[in-house]
C-alpha angles and dihedrals in degrees: 000000000000122000116245111245116250107261095194116098114247120241129167116265121238090256091056093049090048090050092048092049087052089049094051088054092045089054090088090047091051092057090052105037106019138248103299098051088049093052092049090046091055094041091052094045098048099029095235130129123273092251090056092047091051090053090049091050090052092050092048088051090051093049091051092051094045090050092049091052091053091054094053 
């Protein structure tokens, strides 16, 4: 039996938006201190796991690089 695809449009949850906002803030911190301290900073600030914080930092990095590509 196949599972029915989810017909609801996917949109980020409030928690994910908050985590991504913290990741955007932590990008500067990441450049100074490195990846692991930035992940711990995001996780502590938004009360999410280190894995979620790592994913948020990666997403913030992608957003930054995509916006730089558009400017060029």
